[in-house]
ROVEXKOL-365140 format. One line per 3 residues: number of its first residue (from 1); their letters; for each residue x, z, y of N, C-alpha, C, O. Coordinates in steps of 0.1 Angstrom, whole numbers. Example, Ala and Ser with C-alpha at 12.3 -4.5 7.8 and 13.67 -1.06 7.14 Angstrom:
% ROVEXKOL-365140
1 = AS = 132,78,-57,123,78,-45,132,78,-33,142,85,-33; 128,71,-22,137,71,-11,129,79,0,134,80,11
//
This chain:
% ROVEXKOL-365140
1 = XXX = 8,-1,-11,1,-2,3,7,0,11,14,10,10; 10,-8,27,18,-11,37,11,3,46,2,11,44; 17,-1,52,16,10,61,-1,6,72,-6,15,79
4 = XXX = -3,-4,72,-11,-7,81,-22,-9,73,-33,-12,77; -20,-9,59,-32,-9,50,-39,8,49,-51,11,49; -28,18,48,-29,30,48,-37,30,62,-50,31,61
7 = XXX = -33,30,73,-37,32,88,-54,26,89,-63,31,95; -55,12,78,-69,6,80,-78,12,72,-90,9,73; -72,26,62,-85,28,54,-87,43,60,-98,48,60
10 = XXX = -76,48,66,-80,58,79,-93,61,86,-101,70,86; -89,42,95,-98,44,102,-113,40,97,-122,44,103; -116,30,82,-123,32,78,-134,44,71,-145,42,68
13 = XXX = -126,58,69,-129,67,62,-133,75,76,-142,83,75; -129,73,87,-131,81,97,-147,72,105,-155,79,112; -147,63,103,-158,51,107,-170,55,99,-180,54,106
16 = XXX = -171,61,86,-179,68,81,-180,82,77,-183,88,67; -179,84,84,-176,100,89,-168,107,75,-171,117,68; -154,98,75,-151,112,63,-144,106,52,-150,95,53
19 = XXX = -137,105,43,-130,107,29,-129,118,26,-124,126,33; -136,120,10,-130,129,0,-112,135,4,-107,145,8; -108,117,0,-94,123,4,-84,107,3,-86,100,-7
22 = XXX = -74,104,14,-72,93,10,-53,89,9,-42,93,14; -57,79,1,-39,79,-7,-32,85,-2,-36,84,10; -20,93,-2,-12,93,1,4,86,-4,13,93,-9
25 = XXX = 5,78,-2,11,60,-6,23,58,7,22,59,19; 37,54,-2,48,50,6,46,36,7,38,30,0; 58,27,20,56,13,17,65,10,0,72,16,-8
28 = XXX = 61,-1,0,71,-5,-16,83,-2,-11,87,-2,0; 89,2,-22,108,5,-22,109,17,-14,120,21,-11; 99,23,-10,102,41,0,95,46,-7,86,42,-13
31 = XXX = 103,60,-4,103,75,-10,98,85,4,101,85,16; 89,94,-1,93,109,8,103,115,8,109,117,-2; 109,118,21,129,126,22,124,137,34,120,137,45
34 = XXX = 126,147,25,123,159,33,136,157,51,147,154,48; 134,157,61,135,158,72,139,167,85,147,165,95; 131,178,83,132,191,86,124,199,75,115,195,68
37 = XXX = 130,214,77,128,222,68,126,234,71,128,234,83; 122,249,68,125,263,75,119,268,58,111,264,50; 128,277,62,123,287,48,113,301,55,114,307,66
40 = XXX = 104,303,45,92,313,47,96,327,42,103,328,32; 89,339,51,89,352,49,75,354,55,68,345,59; 73,367,54,64,377,56,68,382,75,75,392,77
43 = XXX = 62,374,85,66,383,99,62,395,97,51,397,93; 73,408,100,68,420,101,75,427,118,84,422,125; 70,435,120,72,443,138,72,434,145,61,427,146
46 = XXX = 85,430,154,82,424,165,85,410,162,90,403,171; 84,405,148,85,389,147,67,385,140,63,374,136; 61,397,140,44,392,139,41,385,157,45,387,168
49 = XXX = 31,377,150,24,374,163,11,383,166,2,384,157; 10,390,177,0,397,177,-12,392,174,-13,380,176; -24,398,167,-37,389,165,-49,387,169,-58,381,163
52 = XXX = -50,394,186,-47,387,199,-46,377,201,-56,370,202; -37,373,201,-26,358,204,-28,343,195,-23,332,198; -38,346,180,-44,337,175,-59,332,183,-62,320,183
55 = XXX = -66,340,188,-79,340,189,-79,327,196,-73,326,206; -89,314,190,-92,301,200,-80,302,204,-80,306,216; -68,299,200,-56,296,207,-48,284,201,-52,282,190
58 = XXX = -38,273,202,-33,265,203,-16,268,205,-9,268,215; -12,269,189,5,271,191,12,259,190,11,252,180; 20,255,201,33,245,199,43,245,196,52,247,204
61 = XXX = 44,243,184,60,243,176,68,233,180,62,223,184; 81,233,181,94,221,182,102,224,169,105,234,163; 103,209,166,112,209,154,124,200,154,117,189,155
64 = XXX = 135,196,154,145,186,153,145,181,139,150,188,130; 140,167,138,141,160,127,159,156,119,168,152,126; 159,157,109,174,150,111,168,133,104,180,129,102
67 = XXX = 163,128,102,160,116,99,152,109,105,142,115,109; 153,95,108,147,87,119,134,79,106,134,79,93; 125,73,116,111,70,104,101,60,117,101,61,129
70 = XXX = 91,52,107,77,48,118,67,57,113,56,57,119; 69,65,103,56,73,97,65,90,96,77,93,97; 56,97,95,62,110,89,49,118,81,38,113,80
73 = XXX = 51,124,78,40,140,74,43,154,75,54,156,71; 36,164,79,41,176,79,32,182,70,22,178,66; 39,196,66,37,206,57,37,215,63,46,220,68
76 = XXX = 22,220,63,19,235,67,16,249,55,12,247,43; 18,259,59,19,269,50,7,279,51,-1,279,60; 8,286,40,-2,297,38,9,307,28,5,317,23
79 = XXX = 19,301,26,29,305,14,27,320,11,27,322,-1; 26,330,18,23,343,20,13,347,21,10,357,15; 2,340,29,-9,343,33,-21,353,20,-22,348,9
82 = XXX = -27,363,21,-36,365,13,-50,362,11,-58,365,2; -52,353,25,-64,348,23,-68,335,27,-60,331,36; -80,325,25,-76,309,32,-73,310,48,-75,318,57
85 = XXX = -67,298,45,-58,301,63,-69,287,69,-67,277,63; -78,285,77,-84,277,86,-74,274,91,-65,282,88; -69,263,100,-67,250,109,-77,239,115,-81,228,111
88 = XXX = -81,245,126,-95,236,128,-92,223,132,-100,214,131; -75,222,141,-68,205,143,-58,209,148,-57,219,156; -45,199,145,-36,199,151,-30,185,153,-38,175,154
91 = XXX = -21,185,154,-13,168,161,4,167,162,10,174,153; 7,164,166,18,157,162,26,151,176,21,141,181; 33,154,180,40,142,191,56,144,196,62,154,192
94 = XXX = 61,135,202,75,137,209,74,145,216,64,145,224; 84,154,216,87,167,229,92,159,238,96,149,234; 93,162,251,98,153,263,114,159,262,124,151,262
97 = XXX = 118,177,259,128,182,261,131,192,253,122,200,253; 139,196,247,140,210,242,138,216,252,140,213,263; 132,233,245,124,241,252,114,239,261,107,249,265
100 = XXX = 113,231,264,99,230,275,86,222,264,86,216,254; 73,226,274,57,224,261,55,211,258,53,205,247; 57,207,269,50,192,276,56,182,266,67,183,261
103 = XXX = 47,171,262,54,161,251,49,144,257,40,142,265; 55,137,251,55,122,257,34,122,254,30,127,243; 24,117,261,14,119,257,10,102,250,0,98,245
106 = XXX = 21,96,252,16,81,242,20,79,227,19,69,219; 27,95,225,32,96,214,20,104,211,14,93,211; 12,111,209,4,124,202,-3,115,195,-9,104,199
109 = XXX = -3,121,184,-14,112,167,-21,128,164,-14,137,168; -34,132,159,-40,139,154,-31,137,142,-24,128,138; -35,154,136,-31,157,118,-47,155,116,-58,159,121
112 = XXX = -44,148,104,-55,145,94,-52,151,82,-41,150,78; -62,157,74,-61,161,57,-71,154,50,-82,159,52; -71,143,41,-83,137,40,-88,131,47,-100,128,46
115 = XXX = -78,127,58,-90,123,71,-100,132,74,-110,126,76; -101,143,76,-108,158,84,-96,158,91,-85,155,87; -99,165,106,-94,169,116,-90,187,114,-81,193,121
118 = XXX = -98,193,103,-97,202,102,-92,208,84,-98,204,74; -84,216,84,-82,221,70,-85,231,64,-96,232,70; -85,240,57,-87,250,48,-75,251,36,-76,243,27
121 = XXX = -63,263,39,-53,261,28,-53,272,21,-54,281,29; -51,277,8,-56,292,0,-43,293,2,-33,287,4; -49,306,1,-35,319,-3,-29,314,-11,-32,308,-22
124 = XXX = -12,319,-2,-4,312,-13,2,296,-14,13,292,-18; -9,290,-7,-4,270,-6,3,269,3,7,277,11; 7,255,3,13,248,12,6,231,10,5,224,0
127 = XXX = 1,228,23,-7,214,24,3,207,33,10,213,41; 3,191,30,5,176,35,-2,174,46,-12,180,44; -2,168,57,-8,162,64,-9,148,55,-3,145,45
130 = XXX = -18,142,61,-24,124,53,-7,117,65,-3,122,76; -2,108,60,8,102,68,3,96,84,-9,92,86; 11,97,92,6,95,103,22,84,108,34,85,105
133 = XXX = 16,76,115,27,60,120,32,67,134,24,68,143; 43,70,136,51,76,146,65,70,149,72,72,139; 69,67,154,81,59,155,89,69,160,87,73,172
136 = XXX = 101,76,152,112,83,157,123,82,154,125,78,142; 134,83,162,148,89,158,153,100,155,150,110,160; 165,99,143,171,110,137,171,115,149,169,109,159
139 = XXX = 173,132,145,178,138,161,169,142,173,172,148,183; 155,138,167,141,135,178,137,151,175,142,158,165; 126,157,187,124,166,188,109,162,185,105,153,191
142 = XXX = 103,166,177,84,170,175,79,181,175,84,191,169; 70,180,181,59,188,189,48,191,178,39,183,178; 48,201,169,38,202,159,26,210,167,30,221,171
145 = XXX = 11,207,172,4,215,176,-10,222,168,-18,213,164; -13,234,165,-21,236,154,-31,243,163,-26,251,173; -43,242,161,-52,254,164,-60,261,156,-66,257,145
148 = XXX = -61,277,166,-69,288,153,-77,290,158,-80,290,170; -84,292,149,-99,299,158,-99,321,156,-105,328,164; -90,325,141,-87,338,143,-71,338,132,-67,329,125
151 = XXX = -64,352,136,-51,353,134,-54,350,116,-66,350,114; -48,348,108,-46,347,97,-43,361,88,-36,369,95; -46,364,77,-56,377,70,-38,380,75,-37,387,85
154 = XXX = -25,374,67,-10,378,67,-5,368,70,-10,358,66; 8,366,79,11,357,84,21,352,75,25,359,66; 26,338,76,36,336,70,48,329,84,41,321,91
157 = XXX = 57,329,86,65,322,91,81,323,91,87,328,82; 87,319,103,105,318,99,107,329,115,102,324,125; 111,335,116,120,345,131,126,338,138,124,336,150
160 = XXX = 135,332,127,149,328,136,144,313,136,145,305,127; 139,310,147,135,294,147,145,288,154,148,276,153; 152,302,166,166,290,173,161,282,181,169,275,186
163 = XXX = 145,279,186,137,275,191,131,280,200,129,292,198; 123,275,215,112,279,216,99,272,216,97,261,221; 90,279,211,78,276,207,64,283,218,68,291,227
166 = XXX = 46,279,219,45,276,228,29,281,227,23,276,217; 20,289,234,10,296,231,-1,290,241,3,290,253; -12,286,238,-22,282,250,-40,285,245,-46,279,236
169 = XXX = -44,295,254,-59,296,249,-73,283,247,-79,275,255; -74,284,238,-83,272,236,-78,260,226,-68,262,220; -85,250,223,-82,242,220,-74,228,222,-78,217,218
172 = XXX = -61,231,229,-54,220,230,-42,210,225,-32,204,230; -47,211,215,-38,198,206,-32,185,212,-21,180,210; -45,180,220,-47,168,222,-40,168,235,-37,156,239
175 = XXX = -36,179,245,-32,177,257,-18,181,256,-11,190,250; -14,167,267,3,164,265,9,174,276,21,174,277; 1,183,286,10,188,297,5,201,293,-7,201,292
178 = XXX = 12,216,290,8,228,289,16,239,296,24,246,291; 11,239,313,18,247,322,20,257,325,28,261,334; 10,266,313,4,277,315,10,284,303,10,296,303
181 = XXX = 16,278,292,19,283,282,27,296,279,38,296,285; 22,309,271,35,319,268,44,311,261,44,299,259; 52,320,258,64,315,246,71,328,243,75,338,248
184 = XXX = 71,321,230,81,329,218,88,319,213,85,307,215; 96,323,206,112,317,196,111,324,183,119,331,179; 96,320,175,94,321,157,88,308,156,85,300,165
187 = XXX = 87,306,142,77,293,134,70,301,130,75,312,126; 54,298,129,45,298,119,38,293,118,31,287,127; 35,293,99,25,285,91,28,268,94,19,261,94
190 = XXX = 42,264,96,52,249,89,61,253,87,69,261,91; 60,245,78,73,246,68,82,229,67,93,227,62; 76,220,71,81,208,66,76,193,75,66,190,82
193 = XXX = 89,187,72,84,172,81,92,165,76,104,166,76; 81,153,68,89,145,54,87,128,57,75,124,59; 99,119,58,95,109,61,94,99,51,95,105,40
196 = XXX = 93,85,50,91,75,38,107,68,41,111,64,51; 111,67,29,124,61,36,128,53,19,123,54,8; 140,44,24,148,31,15,152,41,3,150,53,3
199 = XXX = 156,36,-6,162,41,-16,176,46,-16,183,38,-11; 183,56,-19,198,63,-17,195,69,-7,206,72,-2; 181,76,4,185,80,13,177,100,5,168,102,-3
202 = XXX = 184,105,9,181,117,0,183,131,13,184,129,25; 184,143,6,182,156,17,194,163,14,194,164,1; 202,169,18,209,180,17,205,195,22,207,197,34
205 = XXX = 198,207,14,191,220,17,206,229,17,214,231,7; 206,232,29,216,244,29,208,259,29,200,262,38; 210,266,18,205,279,16,212,293,19,224,294,15
208 = XXX = 206,302,24,216,314,22,211,323,36,200,321,41; 221,333,42,216,342,49,212,339,64,206,328,67; 217,351,73,216,346,88,227,336,92,223,329,101
211 = XXX = 242,334,87,250,329,90,248,317,93,251,310,102; 237,313,78,232,296,78,218,293,88,214,282,92; 214,304,89,199,308,96,202,309,113,194,309,122
214 = XXX = 223,312,116,222,307,126,220,317,137,214,316,148; 228,330,131,223,345,145,232,339,150,241,331,146; 229,344,164,240,340,174,234,328,186,235,327,198
217 = XXX = 230,321,177,230,307,181,217,306,198,206,312,196; 220,300,209,211,305,211,201,295,213,204,283,213; 180,301,219,176,293,213,177,276,221,179,274,233
220 = XXX = 175,269,214,174,250,219,190,246,228,194,242,239; 196,251,214,212,246,220,215,240,206,226,234,204; 203,243,193,206,233,181,226,237,180,233,227,182
223 = XXX = 231,246,179,244,248,175,249,255,160,260,255,157; 241,258,154,239,259,139,251,254,128,256,242,130; 254,257,123,267,246,115,255,234,110,258,223,111
226 = XXX = 243,237,105,236,230,100,230,215,109,227,204,106; 231,223,121,227,212,133,245,201,134,246,189,135; 256,208,132,266,203,137,269,192,127,274,181,130
229 = XXX = 262,196,109,263,190,101,254,176,98,255,167,90; 248,178,106,233,168,110,239,154,119,237,142,119; 248,163,126,253,153,139,263,146,129,263,134,129
232 = XXX = 271,152,122,288,144,117,279,131,110,282,119,111; 268,136,103,268,129,91,261,116,101,263,105,96; 255,116,109,246,103,116,266,97,124,270,85,122
235 = XXX = 273,105,129,281,96,134,293,91,127,302,84,133; 293,96,113,299,89,102,294,78,96,300,72,87; 278,72,100,271,66,95,262,66,83,257,57,76
238 = XXX = 261,83,83,259,82,70,240,89,75,236,100,75; 234,77,80,221,79,89,213,80,75,202,85,78; 213,79,64,205,83,48,202,99,47,191,104,43
241 = XXX = 212,105,51,214,116,47,209,128,56,215,132,66; 189,136,49,193,145,61,195,159,53,197,163,42; 193,165,66,199,182,65,188,192,67,181,190,77
244 = XXX = 184,202,59,174,210,60,176,224,62,185,224,54; 175,237,66,182,247,73,171,256,61,159,254,63; 175,263,50,169,275,44,175,285,45,177,290,34
247 = XXX = 182,291,56,185,304,57,174,312,59,162,308,62; 178,330,58,173,337,60,177,348,67,176,358,59; 182,354,80,187,361,80,179,375,75,168,380,75
250 = XXX = 196,380,67,196,394,62,189,392,44,185,400,36; 192,376,42,187,372,30,200,381,18,210,384,23; 199,384,6,208,384,-4,201,375,-19,189,373,-20
253 = XXX = 210,373,-26,211,366,-38,199,377,-47,188,374,-50; 202,386,-49,192,394,-57,185,403,-50,174,404,-57; 184,408,-44,172,413,-37,167,408,-26,172,399,-19
256 = XXX = 149,416,-24,143,409,-10,152,419,0,159,429,-3; 150,413,12,157,417,22,146,417,33,136,423,30; 148,412,44,135,403,55,128,396,45,116,399,44
259 = XXX = 132,389,36,126,377,32,127,381,19,132,392,15; 123,371,11,128,368,-11,141,368,-8,148,365,2; 146,373,-22,157,370,-23,161,355,-29,153,349,-37
262 = XXX = 172,349,-25,171,336,-30,169,331,-44,163,320,-46; 174,337,-55,171,333,-66,154,334,-67,150,326,-75; 145,340,-62,134,340,-61,128,328,-54,118,322,-58
265 = XXX = 134,325,-41,131,315,-30,136,299,-35,131,289,-30; 146,298,-45,154,289,-47,148,275,-49,153,265,-44; 132,275,-58,122,266,-64,118,260,-53,121,248,-50
268 = XXX = 108,272,-46,101,265,-33,109,253,-20,108,241,-17; 120,267,-16,130,264,-4,137,250,-6,139,241,2; 142,251,-21,155,243,-22,147,225,-28,146,215,-21
271 = XXX = 141,228,-44,141,223,-53,124,210,-50,121,199,-54; 119,221,-42,100,214,-38,108,203,-27,105,191,-28; 114,207,-21,117,192,-10,121,177,-14,132,171,-18
274 = XXX = 108,173,-12,111,155,-16,125,151,-11,129,157,-2; 132,143,-16,141,137,-17,156,146,-17,166,141,-11; 156,155,-21,163,164,-26,177,162,-34,175,160,-46
277 = XXX = 191,163,-28,198,161,-34,210,169,-40,213,170,-52; 215,175,-30,220,185,-29,221,198,-21,217,200,-9; 227,207,-29,222,219,-20,231,229,-15,233,237,-24
280 = XXX = 237,232,-4,250,241,-1,243,252,2,234,253,10; 249,263,-8,245,280,-17,257,290,-7,269,289,-10; 254,295,1,262,304,12,254,316,9,242,316,15
283 = XXX = 259,327,0,250,343,-5,265,350,-9,276,347,-14; 258,361,-3,265,372,-11,273,381,-2,280,390,-9; 274,381,14,281,388,19,268,401,23,273,412,25
286 = XXX = 258,401,24,246,409,22,250,420,12,256,430,13; 246,414,2,244,419,-12,256,429,-12,253,441,-12; 272,425,-13,282,435,-8,279,444,2,277,456,1
289 = XXX = 279,436,16,278,450,21,267,459,27,269,467,35; 253,456,21,242,467,16,248,475,8,251,486,11; 251,469,-6,257,483,-14,265,489,-8,264,501,-11
292 = XXX = 277,487,4,288,495,1,279,504,17,282,516,20; 273,498,22,265,504,30,254,523,26,250,534,30; 254,514,17,245,525,12,249,536,2,244,545,-4
295 = XXX = 260,533,5,274,541,-5,270,541,-21,271,552,-28; 267,529,-24,263,527,-39,275,518,-46,273,509,-54; 286,522,-41,294,511,-46,309,521,-53,320,521,-49
298 = XXX = 303,527,-65,305,531,-73,313,517,-82,308,506,-82; 331,519,-90,332,510,-93,326,501,-108,328,490,-110; 319,510,-115,310,501,-120,296,496,-113,291,486,-118
301 = XXX = 289,503,-100,282,494,-98,294,482,-90,288,472,-86; 300,482,-89,309,471,-76,309,457,-90,307,445,-89; 313,465,-102,315,452,-113,302,442,-118,301,431,-123
304 = XXX = 292,457,-116,276,449,-123,273,439,-113,268,429,-117; 276,440,-99,272,434,-87,282,421,-91,274,413,-95; 288,419,-91,300,410,-95,290,402,-105,282,394,-101
307 = XXX = 292,406,-116,284,401,-127,273,393,-125,272,381,-127; 263,405,-119,248,397,-112,251,382,-104,244,372,-104; 258,384,-98,261,376,-84,262,360,-95,255,351,-97
310 = XXX = 275,364,-99,274,352,-115,263,345,-117,258,335,-113; 260,355,-125,246,353,-133,237,344,-127,232,334,-132; 234,351,-114,225,344,-106,229,327,-102,222,317,-99
313 = XXX = 238,329,-103,245,313,-94,246,306,-105,249,294,-103; 243,309,-117,248,301,-129,228,297,-133,225,285,-137; 218,305,-131,207,302,-134,202,293,-118,194,284,-117
316 = XXX = 206,296,-111,203,284,-99,207,269,-99,201,260,-93; 217,267,-106,227,258,-111,219,253,-122,217,241,-124; 215,260,-129,210,252,-139,193,249,-136,189,240,-143
319 = XXX = 185,252,-130,176,249,-125,176,235,-115,167,227,-113; 188,236,-110,190,224,-101,194,214,-105,190,203,-102; 206,214,-115,208,203,-128,196,197,-131,193,185,-130
322 = XXX = 187,212,-139,173,202,-141,160,193,-131,149,190,-135; 167,191,-118,157,183,-112,167,176,-104,166,175,-92; 177,171,-110,191,164,-107,194,163,-95,196,153,-89
325 = XXX = 195,177,-88,201,181,-80,215,188,-81,215,198,-88; 228,184,-74,240,192,-73,238,202,-61,231,203,-50; 249,210,-69,251,224,-60,265,226,-54,274,227,-62
328 = XXX = 269,228,-39,278,230,-34,280,241,-30,277,244,-19; 288,253,-41,289,266,-39,301,269,-22,311,263,-20; 296,275,-15,302,277,-2,309,291,-6,305,298,-15
331 = XXX = 322,293,4,326,309,1,322,316,12,317,311,22; 325,333,9,320,339,17,331,339,28,343,339,25; 323,340,46,335,342,50,335,356,52,326,363,49
334 = XXX = 350,358,59,356,373,61,349,381,71,344,374,81; 348,391,71,334,404,75,348,416,76,343,418,87; 357,422,76,367,430,80,365,438,91,367,450,92
337 = XXX = 360,426,102,356,434,116,344,439,121,343,445,132; 333,436,113,321,442,111,315,456,112,313,463,102; 312,458,127,308,473,125,294,473,116,293,484,111
340 = XXX = 286,467,113,274,467,112,273,472,91,266,479,84; 287,463,86,290,467,71,304,478,77,304,488,70; 311,478,84,322,486,81,330,484,63,331,491,53
343 = XXX = 333,471,67,336,472,48,355,477,46,365,475,54; 355,482,37,369,487,29,374,479,17,368,473,9; 384,479,19,390,472,10,386,468,-5,390,458,-11
346 = XXX = 376,478,-11,371,476,-27,362,461,-22,364,451,-28; 352,462,-9,347,445,0,354,440,-6,354,436,-18; 363,440,4,375,425,2,378,425,-8,375,414,-12
349 = XXX = 383,432,-17,386,428,-30,372,418,-39,374,407,-45; 361,424,-38,351,419,-41,349,404,-37,347,395,-44; 350,405,-26,348,394,-15,357,378,-25,355,367,-31
352 = XXX = 369,389,-19,380,372,-26,376,370,-39,375,358,-42; 373,382,-53,367,375,-66,362,365,-71,363,358,-81; 353,370,-57,337,361,-59,343,346,-51,342,335,-55
355 = XXX = 345,348,-46,353,335,-37,364,325,-47,365,312,-49; 369,335,-52,381,328,-65,373,320,-75,376,309,-80; 361,329,-76,352,329,-90,343,313,-86,339,304,-94
358 = XXX = 341,312,-76,327,298,-65,338,286,-70,333,277,-76; 355,287,-66,364,276,-66,368,273,-73,373,262,-73; 369,283,-90,380,278,-101,369,278,-112,374,272,-122
361 = XXX = 355,283,-115,346,289,-128,343,275,-134,342,273,-146; 342,264,-123,334,249,-129,317,253,-130,311,247,-138; 310,263,-122,299,266,-125,292,254,-114,282,248,-118
364 = XXX = 297,251,-99,290,244,-90,296,232,-94,304,230,-103; 289,223,-84,294,205,-82,304,202,-73,311,192,-75; 306,211,-63,313,212,-52,315,226,-45,307,235,-45
367 = XXX = 329,227,-39,335,239,-28,327,230,-16,325,218,-15; 323,240,-8,324,244,6,335,251,10,337,258,0; 342,254,15,353,264,16,354,272,29,365,272,34
370 = XXX = 346,279,34,345,286,44,351,292,50,352,294,62; 357,295,40,363,310,39,377,306,47,383,311,57; 379,298,43,395,294,46,396,286,59,406,285,66
373 = XXX = 380,280,64,377,273,75,382,281,88,390,279,97; 373,293,84,371,310,96,380,320,92,378,332,95; 388,317,88,404,334,84,414,332,94,419,322,97
376 = XXX = 417,346,98,426,347,104,436,344,96,438,353,87; 443,337,96,456,336,92,467,347,87,472,348,76; 468,357,103,477,365,101,470,378,99,475,389,99
379 = XXX = 449,374,96,447,394,90,436,380,78,425,378,84; 437,376,72,431,372,66,414,374,61,405,365,60; 412,391,60,403,397,57,390,397,70,379,401,67
382 = XXX = 393,393,81,388,391,94,385,372,97,390,363,92; 375,373,108,376,358,110,384,356,124,386,364,133; 389,343,122,399,339,135,393,341,150,383,335,155
385 = XXX = 400,351,155,393,356,166,381,342,176,368,342,178; 389,333,180,387,321,185,374,321,180,366,324,189; 369,319,168,360,316,160,346,329,158,334,326,154
388 = XXX = 351,340,162,339,351,155,333,355,170,339,354,181; 321,358,167,310,364,175,309,382,171,312,391,178; 307,383,162,307,400,160,315,411,148,313,423,146
391 = XXX = 322,404,144,327,404,130,324,399,118,333,399,109; 310,395,117,301,389,109,300,373,108,304,365,101; 294,373,120,289,364,123,301,354,130,311,359,136
394 = XXX = 298,339,129,305,333,136,299,328,148,287,326,149; 308,325,156,307,321,171,303,310,175,308,302,167; 294,303,186,291,285,183,308,278,178,308,268,171
397 = XXX = 318,285,182,330,273,181,333,276,165,341,269,158; 325,286,160,326,289,141,318,282,137,322,273,129; 307,282,140,298,274,135,298,255,136,291,246,130
400 = XXX = 306,254,144,311,239,146,328,239,139,334,228,139; 332,251,135,342,249,123,339,245,114,345,236,108; 321,254,108,319,254,97,312,238,91,312,234,79
403 = XXX = 308,232,106,299,219,99,309,212,96,306,207,85; 321,206,101,332,204,102,344,204,87,351,195,82; 340,217,82,346,216,69,339,213,57,345,213,46
406 = XXX = 324,211,59,317,206,47,323,188,47,325,180,56; 326,189,32,335,174,30,321,168,23,315,170,13; 319,156,39,312,147,40,310,136,22,300,134,15
409 = XXX = 324,132,19,323,126,5,314,131,-4,308,123,-11; 314,142,-4,305,149,-19,290,146,-14,282,146,-24; 284,145,-3,272,146,-2,265,126,0,254,122,2
412 = XXX = 277,120,-3,270,108,-8,258,104,-18,247,101,-16; 266,106,-31,257,109,-43,259,124,-51,268,133,-51; 247,123,-58,249,134,-68,247,126,-83,238,119,-86
415 = XXX = 257,128,-89,254,119,-101,245,130,-116,239,126,-126; 247,139,-114,231,149,-119,222,145,-127,211,149,-124; 223,134,-142,213,133,-143,199,145,-146,202,156,-150
418 = X = 189,140,-145,177,145,-146,173,145,-160,161,150,-163
//
């Protein structure tokens, strides 16, 4: 089915008062590929949007896509909801500038779901919009606007958006200008943007903790290491490779923190993305750090944690390989300068042992050596001062160094057979 025939079918359905469903097909020779995405959790405390702010309100949330396309579809989420979520109306458009609520009015397109303007998403589910004709470039900022009559029974979101979002009263999803909008820097109820692409196009999903999520990056600057990787790929002519950031601040491999543990969310946040070919996994610093901070780091407990981390890695690699996805293991960067964890020599010994295992055990399909890229040669248990933010997280220059450390050649293809 061509794009024109999909559009014609959509218009016919609308003229007849709506159809039960519209075929979600791609043009011949193309397949859907994830162009943007975020990992989901239950927002709590200051990360929750107050219930009153959802009442008859529209949210406009800005996302930067990594692939170009003539079409797209938006994935909405109620993954952690405890009741069906009703979205009355939605739209997508080209944002005029990062950090601004206004959009290009000529690019405004309504979101449809089986031809209908509203949709009810069951608790725990995620829904795709119908395909939308909206030509856009790689690196474009899209504004996804949704209208809600009331707050979700339990919110699903991503606190570390590092992008300004907007709220206005009433149904304003088709308005190009929102001059009096409230602002916040979180995402709610959105989890993906997908585009149809030619054979060979694929996506790399980076999954990890706050270092992948971009702690310390100012809103609307797009200075996370994954942003830098997307820019490098385009500059190298690898315009058919998308990048999705699935980091969660405070994330651990084995236990829940602000969000679910990585093992439990790997399928939804990585393997369920269409067109995924590679996962870059950087996780472990919070597993080590929390054990030490909680004074649970007896020799036996430390040895058990290392064994459990290795077993978890084997499990996610095995699951990835079943889906034909390659896993690149990223080494853990130094954190001896962290006042938050105040690690000791035992922590450093465990970090080094873990990194050596990632590099040499042969479990992963490739290595991204962030440790080598960011450590201080004179004090290798510390981040290099020019790349350091707070002893644990990189600075903006550090995130750029991480982006530059990813071997692009390893991202061209994945030879794992399904």
